[in-house]
C-alpha positions as CSV (number, residue, x, y, z in Angstrom):
1,M,6.8,72.7,-17.4
2,G,8.3,74.8,-19.7
3,G,5.1,77.4,-22.1
4,A,2.1,74.1,-21.2
5,A,2.8,75.3,-17.3
6,I,2.9,79.3,-18.3
7,R,-1.2,78.6,-19.9
8,M,-1.7,77.1,-16.8
9,H,-0.2,79.1,-14.1
10,C,-0.4,82.0,-15.7
11,P,-3.4,82.9,-16.7
12,D,-2.8,86.6,-16.7
13,H,0.0,86.6,-18.2
14,R,-0.8,84.3,-21.6
15,E,0.8,87.3,-23.4
16,W,4.5,85.0,-22.4
17,Y,3.4,82.1,-24.0
18,E,2.8,83.8,-27.2
19,R,6.0,86.0,-26.8
20,L,7.6,82.3,-26.7
21,K,6.4,80.9,-29.9
22,R,5.5,77.2,-28.0
23,D,2.7,75.3,-29.5
24,P,1.8,72.6,-27.2
25,K,0.8,70.4,-29.9
26,H,4.5,70.4,-31.0
27,D,6.7,70.6,-28.1
28,M,6.3,69.5,-24.6
29,D,8.2,69.1,-21.6
30,F,7.0,67.3,-18.4
31,V,9.9,66.4,-14.7
32,T,9.5,63.4,-13.0
33,Y,12.0,61.6,-10.9
34,S,14.8,59.7,-12.1
35,K,13.8,56.6,-10.0
36,Y,10.7,56.2,-12.5
37,R,12.4,56.7,-15.5
38,G,11.5,53.3,-16.9
39,S,7.7,53.9,-16.0
40,T,8.3,57.3,-17.9
41,K,10.1,55.6,-20.7
42,K,7.3,52.6,-20.9
43,L,3.6,55.3,-20.5
44,F,4.9,57.5,-23.5
45,T,6.6,54.3,-26.3
46,D,3.2,53.2,-25.3
47,L,1.5,56.2,-26.7
48,G,3.4,55.9,-29.7
49,Y,6.7,58.0,-29.0
50,Q,10.1,56.9,-30.4
51,P,12.9,57.3,-27.7
52,Y,15.4,59.9,-29.0
53,I,18.9,58.3,-28.4
54,S,22.1,60.7,-28.9
55,L,25.3,61.6,-27.8
56,M,24.1,64.0,-26.1
57,L,21.3,62.1,-23.8
58,T,23.7,58.9,-23.0
59,G,26.5,61.3,-21.4
60,S,25.8,62.7,-17.9
61,T,23.4,65.0,-19.7
62,G,21.2,61.3,-20.3
63,R,21.2,60.8,-16.9
64,F,18.8,63.6,-16.5
65,R,16.5,64.0,-19.6
66,Q,15.1,62.0,-21.6
67,I,12.8,63.1,-25.1
68,F,10.7,61.0,-27.4
69,N,9.2,61.7,-31.3
70,D,6.6,60.5,-32.7
71,K,6.8,58.9,-35.5
72,D,6.2,61.3,-38.0
73,G,8.7,64.3,-36.9
74,N,6.2,66.4,-35.5
75,K,5.8,66.4,-31.9
76,A,8.4,66.1,-29.1
77,I,8.3,65.6,-25.7
78,D,11.1,66.6,-23.6
79,V,11.3,64.7,-19.9
80,F,14.2,66.0,-17.6
81,L,14.3,64.0,-14.3
82,D,15.2,65.1,-11.1
83,K,17.2,68.8,-12.5
84,L,17.1,70.8,-16.0
85,E,20.8,71.0,-16.3
86,M,21.7,73.5,-19.4
87,N,23.2,76.9,-19.0
88,H,21.5,76.7,-15.5
89,V,20.6,74.2,-13.2
90,I,17.4,73.8,-12.5
91,D,16.6,70.8,-9.4
92,F,13.0,69.4,-8.4
93,S,13.8,66.9,-6.7
94,T,12.2,67.9,-3.5
95,R,9.6,70.2,-5.0
96,L,7.6,68.5,-7.7
97,E,4.7,68.0,-5.5
98,A,4.5,71.2,-4.5
99,D,2.4,73.6,-7.2
């Protein structure tokens, strides 16, 4: 999802990736189902990432999002569970198997 998805799925429009100034080395976005919350946390902690816990993520928003950081604070991983809920809502609950 995010800038990396533009590079992978829209190779003819890579200029958009450059315009977003998103570096996949520092910021990656993923989507999965909430039923995999525990497995996702285990995967990223096994890879050396630490869960980021804040008041924002413990409320209703936290039900649909996990954030992990590397120990040096140079890389951030966002994992959206079932949906992306920010200024708008994108429901992924029935779309993750589609490319």
